[in-house]
Steps between C-alpha positions, in 0.01 A plus 500: 500500500353814641488670836742428783622162371555641153718776638695257715538200269429661163850477366864522583662840523802587290826457690589863434189594698629313808584815685414629843202688356368186332529308828326777689225526238441123505487490880255790503280345228492168682427638847239741362339216302481274805347776712242587234414140411455398864316826575727570796490834677876542486759745379867429445840660495791350308861584586824380350765386748791745530761223536366257239342647186327166421314495833163669543292558811123522469300634794126427490266703718132581532170370635569136399845492658390250766404249228862497386627423850242232586610136527867589551508726193411232245326748267795739521733209417276395210496849348877523540551158337261581212677830433840327509380236251366766263837677507681170440274437201540848353873535575644145506860619472479732803506411869248733664408489868162611633421562867137570583394626839201655666516704818829349617361144490826343378710658776246402768493141369882484494520638854252234620706224334820627660332520842389138468848396381648672804264311736581168332872577516459560874337158541784335308761670717315428827420134433784411262255329265381562147174679426310546176359816345174459307509455122591824324551623144859560378511875566395454863741208551785713367417775751500250789823327391681833463378615841603177674839495323593813698507291820775237490339302782227363271469367148202463270406310189194451284326165529242351269396488138332750273462875514407525868754345738548494875809641665691291750682709761760311701796567730837555334697212655817610315484838675461321837806282426707801395404682820594192709837466323587868545405481870733205562801658329 
């Protein structure tokens, strides 16, 4: 194999080479290869997380930045997933996390999800009935569940099969009963 795929899938690295520099080099080779192969007008910056040495943040920027954000960031997600898979192939014994972003897209998307969750929570509290959040991937569902768990008046759970599942948001009847019991005592 030659070219980008040869570099990525050419052979396993020695376990002694599984160091931070090897991770960084592999991430850089992969991202650079994707940009060159796709002929994107993009640059990148790779940073290692201060708290977790196995977590890396890749910021992509340049003239083709809008392509990455189009269709709810599907291309950005695809590049992130591809890079993660390459690292898993090259370093199967290590658990490496990759976060790709472009112009704050991830934070904006998370904020929009939390705003919608807040509106749906309001409907649940006003009407006392369950509502459903559209089908979401696991990372987005986790964000919503964690956010809703902060308010004891509502509960949430994932509903459905497969990778993308809906979220059911419903009133916490146990909380209502506890409040009624404490008011009568």
